[in-house]
N, C-alpha and C positions, 0 to 999 in steps of 0.2 A: 560028918560032912566036913570038909575043910572050908574054914572062912574065906570068903572072897577078899583079894589082895587089897584093891584101892578102889575108892569112888571119888567123884568130884562133885562138889556143890556149888552152883553158881549163884550169886546173890547181885542181881541189878538194882539200879537206881530207878524209880518208877516214872521215868519219861522215855519218850519213844526213841529217842537217839540212844539211849543207854540201854534199854530193853533190846532193841535191835542188835546192836552192837555185841552184847554178851551172849545172844541166841546164836549168832554167827561162830563165835568161840566156842560155844557148847558143840555145835555141830562139827567143828575142827577137832575138839578133843574126842568127841564120841567117834570120830573116824577110826580112831586108833584102838577101838573094842573096849574102851573105858566106859562104865556107866556114869551118866552125867544127870544130875538133878538140878533143874531150874527152880528157883524158890522165889516166891514173892505172894502178894495177894492175888486173890482169885480174878478180881477185875484187870490186873496188870498182866498176870499169865495169859488170860483170854485175850488181851490187847496184842501181845507179843505173838500169839498163835494167829490172829486174824490178819496180821500185817506182815506176815513173811514174804519178803521180797527177793526173788531169785534163788532162795534155798530148795533143796530137793525135798519133796514131801516124805520121801523115805528116810531122809536123814533126820527130819522133824520128828517123826514117829519113833525114832530111837531115843529121844530126850524124855526123860521123866519130869513132867511139871507137878510141882508140889505148891498146893494153896496153903498159906499161913494165916489163921484167923487174924482179921485187921480191924481196929475199930472203925465206926462209920466216919466218913469225912465228907465235907462240902465239896461240890463241883460246879463252882460258878463259871459263866461264861467269860471268855477274854473280853479285855476293853479295847476295841478296835481303835478307838479315837486318841488313846493315850499316846503321847510322843515316845514315852519310855517303853520299848518292846520287850523288856525283861517279862517272861510269863507268869505273873503273879498270881494268876488263877490256878496254876499247879500247887501253890504253897499248902492248902489244906492236906491234900493227898501226900506231899512229901513230909510234912510233919506227922501224919499218920503213920507213916512207913517206919519213924524212928521209934514208934512204940512195940517195935517187933522184936525187941531183944529177948524177952522170956521166952516167947513161943518158938523162936529161932534156936534158943540154947536148949530147949526141950527136944527139938527135932534134931539137932546136932549129936546130943548125947544117945538118942535112939539110932542114929546112923553110926556112930562110933562102936556100937555094941555088933554091928552087922558086918563091919569091914576091918580088915588090919590096919588100914590108913584111910583117913578122910582128908581130901585136900578141899580148901575154902577159897574160891576166886571170888573176890568182891568188888564192887564198884567202890572208890576211894569215899564217896559220899554216903557209903553204908556202914562205915567203919564202927559207928555206935551200936548197930545191930548185931554185929558178928564178934563183939569184944570179948565174948567167953570163950572163944576158941582157946585163948591160952590155958583154960582149965581143963582141956580135954587131952589126956596124954597122948592118944593116937591120931590127933587132928593138927594140920598145918595150913596156915593162912598165907595168902600172897596178895599183895595189894598191887592194883593196877598203876603202875608207876607213871609220872608225868614227865620226868626228865632223864633219859638213859645215862647221859653223861655223867650227872650228878650222883647216880646210883652206882655207876662204875666206880667212881672215887670212895664212896661208902663202902663198896663190896671190897676193895682193896684193903681196907682197915678191918672189915669184918669177914674174913676168908669163909665163913660158913655160911654167909648170905650170897643167894644167887639171884640173877634178873635176867630176863629174855626179852629181845625185842622180835616180836613173832609177826608185826603187821606186814602188809595189810590183812585183815581176816575176812575181808569180802570174797566169795568164792568167784574165781575168773571164769569159771563156767557155769553160766545160770541156767536155773531150772526153766523149762518151757511148759511146765505142767498145766498152767492156766495162762491165757492170752487176753490181755486188756485190749479194748476197741482202740485205744490211741494207739497201739503198735500197728494194727490194720491200717490207721491212717497214716503212720510214718511210712508205711510199706509203698505208700504212692508217690513219694517225693524223691528228690535226687540225693545222692550221698553228701552228707555234711551241709546240707542246705536249711535246717531247721534249728532254731534256738528253743532250747527247753528252758521253761521259766517257772521257777518254784522257790519258795521261802520257807520250806520245812514244817514242822509241827507245832512250833512255838511262837510263830509271827501271826499277827492279824493286822492287815492294811486298813487304814481308814477309807471312807468312800472316795473322799478327795484324791487319795493318792491311787487308788484302783483306776480312777478315771484318767489321772495323767499317765499311768503306766500303760492303760489301754490304748490312748490315743499315740503315745511314743512308739507302741510295738505296730500300729496300723500305719503310721506314717513312714517307718522305716522301710516297708515293703519287704521285709524279711519274713520268711516263714517260721510260725512260732506254734509251740505247744505249751499252753499256759495252764499249770494247775492251781485253780482258784479256790481254796478251802480256807475255812477259819482256823484258827489255832485249837490245838487240843485242850479240852476240859480235862480234870483230874479223872473222871471216869468218861471214857470216850464213847460209851454205850448209852448215856444218861441223857435222855431229853433232847430238847430241839438245838439244832445247830443253825446259825446265821448263814443266810444265803446272800452274798454280797452282789449288790446290782452292778451292772455293767452299764456304760452309755446306750443310750437308745439306738437301736438298730446295729450295734456294735458287730455282733456275732454273724448277722447277715451280710454285712459289708466285707468282713474278711473271710467269708466262706470259700474253703478251698486254699486257703493263704495260712489261716490260723485256725487252731483247735482249743477250746476252752474245756478242761475237765474238772469236775466238782467233786468226784468221788476219790477214793484211795488209788494212787497211780503207782504203778510198777517202776520206781525210779532207776534200780540198776539196769533193768532192761531197757529204759528209755535211753539211758546214757551210752549203753552198749549198741544201740541200733545204729546201722550205717548212715540214716539221714540225720542223725544229730551231730552238729557241727559247733554247739556251744551252749552253753548253760548260765543263765541268770540266776544267781544263788546268793542266799544270806551268809553262805560260807560256814555252816555249821560243820563240825568236824567230819561226821559220816559222810556228808555230801562232798566234801573236799576229797575224802579217801576213794569215795566212789568216781568222782571224775577224774581223778589222778589216774586211778586203776584203768580206766575205760579211755583215757587219752582225751578228753573233751576240755577245751579251754573255758575259763569262767569269768563272766561279767559279775563282779564281786560287790556286794550291796550288804555289808554287815548290819546287824540288828541289835545284838547285845551279847553279854558274855564273852567267850573266847573268839567270837567272829571277827572282831577287828585284828587280832593277831594272826588269825588264819588267813585273813585277806592279804596281810603283808606277807606272809609266807608264799601265798600263790602268786602275787602280783610282783613282789619286791625281790624275792629269793629264787623262786622257781620260774618266775617270769612266764608263767603260763595262764595269765588273765589281765584284765583291765579292771578299774575301780569305776563303779557307777556313782557312788557317792562317798566323799571322804568322811570318816568317823567324826571329825570335829563338826560336821554339817548335819549331824545325826536327826536334830530336832527339825529340820527344814523338810518340806515336801520336794520330792525330786520331779522336776517338770518334765513335761513330754519331750521337749527338745533335747534334754540331756538323755533320756532313754533311747530315743531314736539315734542320736549320735553314737553313743556307745555300742548299741546293737550293729549299726553299720560298720563302726571300726572293727569289731570283732569278727563279723560274719561276711563282709563284703569289701575287704581292703587288703593290700599286700600286708600291712601291719598284722592284721588278723591271721592271714596265711602263715605267718612267721610264728606267730604265738601258738596256732594250731600245730604246727610242726614240732615245736619244743613239748608240747602236750603228749604228742604221740610218741615221741622219743622217750620221755619220762615214763609213760605207760610200759613201753617195751621193758624198761629196766625192772620196773616194779613187778610186771608178770614173770620176768625171768627169775627174781629173787624168790617167788613163791612156789617155783617149780622143783622137783626132785634135784637135790644137789645145790639149789640157790640159797643165798645167805638166810632169809627168812625162813625157809623149809629147814634148814639145819638147825635154826635156833628153836623152832617148834619141836623137832626131834629130840634136841637136848632137854627141853622141858619135859617131854613125856618121859624120857628116861629118867629124870630126877623124881618125878612123882610116883613111877612104878619101880624105883631101886629096890 
């Protein structure tokens, strides 16, 4: 029997934004008929599957999830009172993943015997885990690249190295296999009338900040859908999760105008819904890409890491958003009056209408790039041709 030609091993970093992004990429590659193996700890593979957003279940079923034995790790709760919003509670899980070099190397050698060529695509922060790729004769690794222009210069010097700009990798046609109750709520409202409020999986707000945000949304008189969840722990299935308190009587007062969701919400479907006209966001990269793809302007509230730079991209360069809080004021509480002002500017003003128009134009350009013959699709086709050569 002839040995299969090529397989792809995906190695994500164990945080939701990374798990999700590389699962989307896995489905894209798998759509070309290539076997894709998604490799991580059992708990993080379970997390990736449990939080599939917008991907077709039939596409997920084609992905081979492989659990690698992982040392036990602590899973402390996030500190919602800390003014520094970096998710330090995830560090024990992150450090545990760095011990996967030996089991991953053993798995890679096993796979190299089954296929003529094994392609490893890994998150840059997992480089230490996959470093033994160089010792396997029929394995080839690709690092997710941060800056395409710098890579192009490098590639000109090293003609045998290639890079591909294949984003965005979010499917523009979202699966409707399951329907969250918040989508039924959105169905009841006028087009572009609702602002979606969510700060991702790594941010926990203090009780004081939650109160100010609640009052600001209420006073704005703008319809809102607010996903109010605590930040992820290292093991999202492990133990008690804080249920943040809202001001007394808040949900009753805003009934019909606002909805608070406390469980996992289908963000891509929310942003794609006709009633969604704005997004108050921490500006994590996945959230930015989803918002750009769906043509939804952003009220940017950066919290940590790359988010201040992403905010600058959204507001200063693409001009499809407004800033809620400047980065230099990140240790300060954002007052209700500020929230109210930004929400009204984005959702109920001529300025907001112009920003929304730019977001929709950018969305059309992005969607065109991912269609057959578009720039992004051609890059993806070129990548597939390279690994199956």
